[in-house]
Each structure stands twice: as C-alpha cells, then as structure tokens.
C-alpha positions in Angstrom: 12.3 64.5 -77.5 9.3 62.9 -79.1 8.9 59.2 -78.4 7.5 58.2 -81.8 9.7 56.7 -84.4 11.1 59.6 -86.3 13.2 59.6 -89.5 11.2 56.9 -91.3 9.7 57.7 -94.7 5.9 57.4 -95.2 6.5 54.5 -97.7 8.5 52.5 -95.2 6.0 53.2 -92.4 3.1 52.0 -94.5 5.1 48.9 -95.6 6.0 47.9 -92.1 2.4 48.6 -90.9 1.0 46.3 -93.6 3.6 43.6 -92.8 2.6 43.9 -89.1 -1.1 43.5 -89.9 -0.5 40.5 -92.2 1.8 38.7 -89.8 -0.5 39.5 -86.9 -3.5 38.1 -88.6 -1.7 34.9 -89.5 -0.6 34.4 -85.8 -4.0 35.5 -84.6 -5.9 33.0 -86.8 -4.0 30.2 -85.3 -4.5 31.5 -81.8 -8.3 32.0 -82.4 -8.7 28.6 -83.8 -6.9 27.0 -80.9 -9.1 28.9 -78.4 -12.3 28.0 -80.2 -11.4 24.3 -80.1 -10.3 24.6 -76.4 -13.7 26.2 -75.5 -15.7 23.6 -77.4 -16.8 25.7 -80.3 -17.2 24.7 -84.0 -16.0 27.1 -86.7 -17.3 24.7 -89.4 -21.0 25.1 -88.3 -23.3 28.1 -88.6 -24.0 30.0 -85.4 -27.6 30.4 -84.4 -29.7 32.8 -82.2 -27.4 35.7 -82.8 -24.3 33.8 -81.7 -20.8 34.7 -83.0 -19.4 31.1 -83.1 -21.4 27.8 -83.1 -21.3 26.1 -79.8 -20.0 29.1 -77.8 -21.8 31.9 -76.0 -21.0 35.5 -77.2 -18.8 35.9 -74.1 -16.9 32.8 -74.9 -16.5 33.8 -78.5 -15.3 37.2 -77.5 -12.8 35.6 -75.1 -11.5 33.3 -77.8 -11.0 36.1 -80.2 -9.5 38.4 -77.6 -6.9 35.9 -76.4 -6.1 34.6 -79.8 -5.6 38.0 -81.3 -3.8 39.4 -78.3 -1.2 36.6 -78.6 -1.1 37.0 -82.4 -0.6 40.7 -82.5 1.7 40.6 -79.4 4.0 38.3 -81.3 3.7 40.5 -84.4 4.7 43.5 -82.3 7.9 41.8 -81.4 8.6 40.2 -84.8 7.8 43.2 -87.0 7.8 46.2 -84.7 10.8 45.5 -82.6 13.0 43.0 -84.5 12.3 44.1 -88.1 11.3 47.8 -88.0 13.6 48.6 -85.1 11.1 50.2 -82.7 12.0 50.3 -79.0 9.6 49.4 -76.3 9.8 53.1 -75.2 8.8 54.2 -78.7 5.9 51.8 -78.6 5.0 53.3 -75.3 5.0 50.0 -73.4 7.4 51.4 -70.9 9.0 54.6 -69.8 5.7 56.6 -69.9 4.4 56.0 -66.3 3.3 53.2 -64.0 1.4 50.7 -66.1 -1.3 49.7 -63.5 -2.0 53.2 -62.4 -2.1 54.4 -66.0 -4.5 51.6 -66.9 -6.7 52.4 -63.9 -6.9 56.1 -64.8 -7.7 55.2 -68.4 -10.4 52.8 -67.2 -12.0 55.5 -65.1 -12.0 58.0 -68.0 -13.5 55.5 -70.5 -16.0 54.1 -68.0 -17.3 57.5 -66.9 -17.8 58.4 -70.6 -19.8 55.3 -71.5 -21.9 55.3 -68.3 -22.7 59.0 -68.8 -24.0 58.3 -72.3 -26.4 55.7 -70.8 -27.4 57.9 -67.8 -28.2 60.9 -70.1 -30.7 58.6 -71.9 -32.8 58.5 -68.7 -34.0 62.1 -68.7 -33.6 62.8 -72.4 -35.0 59.7 -74.0 -37.0 57.9 -71.4 -34.4 55.2 -70.9 -33.7 53.4 -67.6 -33.3 50.1 -65.8 -35.9 47.6 -64.7 -35.4 44.8 -62.1 -34.4 41.5 -63.8 -34.0 38.0 -62.4 -31.1 37.5 -60.0 -29.7 39.6 -57.2 -26.9 42.1 -56.7 -24.3 39.4 -56.0 -25.1 37.6 -59.2 -24.8 40.9 -61.1 -21.5 41.7 -59.4 -20.1 38.3 -60.4 -21.3 38.5 -63.9 -20.1 42.0 -64.4 -16.7 41.0 -63.1 -16.6 38.0 -65.4 -17.6 40.2 -68.4 -14.9 42.7 -67.6 -12.3 39.9 -67.5 -13.5 38.6 -70.8 -13.2 42.1 -72.4 -9.6 42.6 -71.2 -8.0 40.7 -74.1 -10.4 42.3 -76.6 -9.4 45.7 -75.5 -5.7 44.8 -75.6 -5.6 43.3 -79.1 -7.5 46.2 -80.6 -5.0 48.6 -79.0 -2.1 46.6 -80.2 -3.4 46.9 -83.8 -4.6 50.5 -83.9 -2.6 52.2 -81.2 0.5 50.1 -81.5 3.1 49.6 -84.3 1.1 51.2 -87.1 0.2 54.3 -85.2 3.8 54.8 -84.0 5.3 54.3 -87.4 2.8 56.6 -89.1 3.3 59.2 -86.4 7.0 59.2 -87.1 6.4 59.9 -90.8 3.4 62.3 -90.8 2.9 63.4 -87.2 0.6 62.3 -84.4 -2.6 64.0 -85.4 -2.7 62.7 -89.1 -1.6 59.2 -87.9 -4.3 59.2 -85.2 -7.0 60.1 -87.8 -5.9 57.4 -90.2 -5.9 54.7 -87.5 -9.3 56.0 -86.2 -10.8 55.6 -89.6 -9.4 52.0 -89.8 -10.8 51.4 -86.3 -14.3 52.4 -87.4 -14.0 50.3 -90.6 -13.2 47.2 -88.5 -16.6 47.4 -86.9 -18.5 47.8 -90.1 -20.1 44.3 -90.0 -21.1 44.3 -86.3 -24.7 43.4 -85.5 -27.2 46.3 -85.8 -24.5 48.7 -86.9 -25.6 52.1 -88.2 -23.8 55.0 -89.9 -23.8 57.0 -86.7 -22.4 54.0 -84.8 -19.4 53.9 -87.3 -18.9 57.7 -86.8 -18.9 57.2 -83.1 -16.4 54.3 -83.2 -14.2 56.4 -85.4 -14.4 59.2 -82.8 -13.6 56.6 -80.1 -10.5 55.8 -82.1 -9.4 59.4 -81.8 -10.2 59.3 -78.1 -8.1 56.2 -77.6 -5.2 57.6 -79.7 -5.3 60.7 -77.4 -5.1 58.3 -74.5 -2.2 56.5 -76.1 -0.2 59.7 -76.4 -1.1 60.6 -72.8 1.2 59.5 -69.9 1.0 55.7 -69.6 0.9 55.0 -73.3 -0.5 51.7 -74.4 -1.7 50.9 -70.8 -3.7 54.1 -70.6 -5.3 53.4 -74.0 -6.1 49.8 -73.1 -7.6 50.8 -69.8 -9.7 53.5 -71.4 -10.9 51.0 -74.0 -11.7 48.4 -71.4 -13.5 51.0 -69.2 -15.7 52.1 -72.0 -16.7 48.5 -72.9 -16.9 47.1 -69.4 -19.3 49.7 -68.0 -21.6 49.3 -71.0 -21.7 45.5 -70.5 -22.1 45.8 -66.7 -25.1 48.1 -67.2 -26.8 45.6 -69.5 -26.4 47.2 -72.9 -24.8 45.7 -76.0 -21.1 46.4 -76.7 -20.8 47.5 -80.3 -23.9 45.5 -81.1 -22.9 42.4 -79.1 -25.2 41.7 -76.1 -23.8 40.4 -72.8 -26.5 38.8 -70.6 -26.5 40.5 -67.2 -28.6 39.4 -64.2 -30.5 41.9 -61.9 -30.5 44.7 -64.4 -32.6 45.0 -67.6 -31.6 48.2 -69.5 -34.2 50.0 -71.7 -32.4 52.5 -73.9 -35.5 54.6 -74.7 -36.1 56.4 -78.0 -35.3 57.6 -80.5 -32.6 55.1 -81.5 -30.4 57.8 -83.1 -30.1 59.4 -79.7 -29.6 56.4 -77.5 -28.0 53.9 -79.9 -30.9 51.4 -79.8 -30.0 47.7 -80.3 -26.4 48.5 -81.2 -25.8 49.9 -77.7 -24.9 53.4 -76.5 -22.1 53.7 -79.1 -24.8 54.0 -81.8 -26.3 57.2 -80.4 -25.8 60.9 -80.4 -25.5 61.0 -76.6 -22.3 58.8 -76.9 -21.0 61.3 -79.5 -21.1 64.0 -76.9 -19.4 61.9 -74.2 -16.7 60.6 -76.5 -15.9 64.2 -77.5 -15.7 65.1 -73.8 -13.4 62.2 -73.0 -11.2 63.1 -76.0 -10.8 66.6 -74.8 -9.9 65.4 -71.3 -7.3 63.0 -72.8 -5.8 65.7 -75.0 -5.6 68.0 -71.9 -3.9 65.2 -70.0 -1.4 64.8 -72.8 -0.6 68.5 -73.0 0.0 68.7 -69.3 2.5 65.9 -69.5 1.3 64.6 -66.2 3.2 61.6 -64.9 0.8 58.6 -64.5 
C-alpha cells in the first residue's frame, strides 16, 4: 500500500500545503530572529562585504536560518500536517521506512559523491583544480567538520518544506511524479535571489529538487533526503567552493573552478555548471533505481 496521503482532493491538498507554509514561515521568522540575536547579529543594519546578516559570518547566518527554520517548519509539520491535515508520521516518511541513521548516511554518500564528482570533472575538462592555501590538513578537517554541522539544519528545513507535508499531500492528490515536479520547481524558485545565480543554476537546483524527491521516496524517507541534501552541500563546502552562491572559507585548500563558467558553475559554485547537471541526473537515476528495488535502508 502506498504511504502517501491518499483520498484527498487537490484543492484540500493545496489548501493545507499553503497553510503549512504560512504557519511555518511565522514560526520560522521568530526562530530566525531569536538565533540572530543570540549570535550577536543585527537585522536592522545592512550587511557588508557579501555577508548575509550584519554582524555575522556567512556560516553563522546560515546556522541562524537553519536552526530557526528547522524549528519553525518542524512545529508546522506537527500543527498543520499531523494535527490538522491528519497525516501520520509513517505517511510523512519520518518512521517506518528504514533505520534513520543508516538511511541518512547512505543519502549523504550519494549526494556527496555527486557534488564532488562535478568538481573533479572540472579538472580535466575545464582546467580546474586546487591550490595550497594557508593552514594545514588538521585545520581543514576541523573547518570542514564545522561547516558540515552548520549545514545540517539548513538541509533539514529545506527538506521539511519541499519534501515534507506539501509533497506528501500533493502526491496523494495527483501522484508522486507530478507532485515531485511541482515541489522541485518551487525549490528552484526559492534560490532565485542567491548571490551570482544564473539561469542554468536555477535549472540545476530544480533538477536537484527532483533528485531529493526521489531520495525521499526511497527507503529511509525524510532521513535519506536530508542526508543526500547535506552530502551535496557539505562536500562542496569542504572542497572550498560556494554552496548555491554562498562561500564558506576553508583553510588548506583553494579551489579554482576553471572555465568556462557555464561548464563549472563559476562564482555560484558547481551547482551553476553543466557538469553538475550530469552528476545530478546520475544521482537521480540511482535514487529512482533504489526506490524501485524497495531496498530496506
């Protein structure tokens, strides 16, 4: 039996999805504001030098948003998805689909391999590569670990929004594939104002939305999708490239993407290039195959 919420009309699915987003944003705004204040930022001042929030590093601003929005949309999942729309945690694919930690680890590996491969392909195909930067391997390891930790809540809240309540409700009304396409388009639109964004970058992020939807329907559900999202972002950051246009300072490594930018992604990061298009499509095919096999994760 399918796990998505069946028997709901499209109108009801859209209505509950909109209510989820509105309530989630209200909760998230409060959580984000609290985190910015806690970290010493100032939302009333203009950020400088490419920063996201005045008084905070990009990593701190990403953490503030990730934690605030994870709490906000986590609460909205319970208030709207569970209590109001009547979805079960099994329908939402939080449980009953496989071991969470193992599922997240397998998703992390799939997403990480895909993003790292896009960067590695730039070496022979575009003259990209890595130069030695200040700091040593231990400094790199510590910073990469910290960046990964900062990116965990960011991956979680985006999965709650785009591969959570709305996807499950829409899938119950119109089917998994159309629902996945709609949420992937919304996922791409969310990144439309990111620094250095290009049309190809938005296409790739939309394709990444399809990849993550496939991971969501694979064994492990929300945990597989969150792990895949984190793996994609974390490997890009660890290898010293911008994540969706947002740079993360990394010691020891200095990444040069090579040219042309349409192939490598340029200043937006690998997600903006055609090489990433290929690896995202490959990762999506792997996730779809994993789903069809029904392998227990």
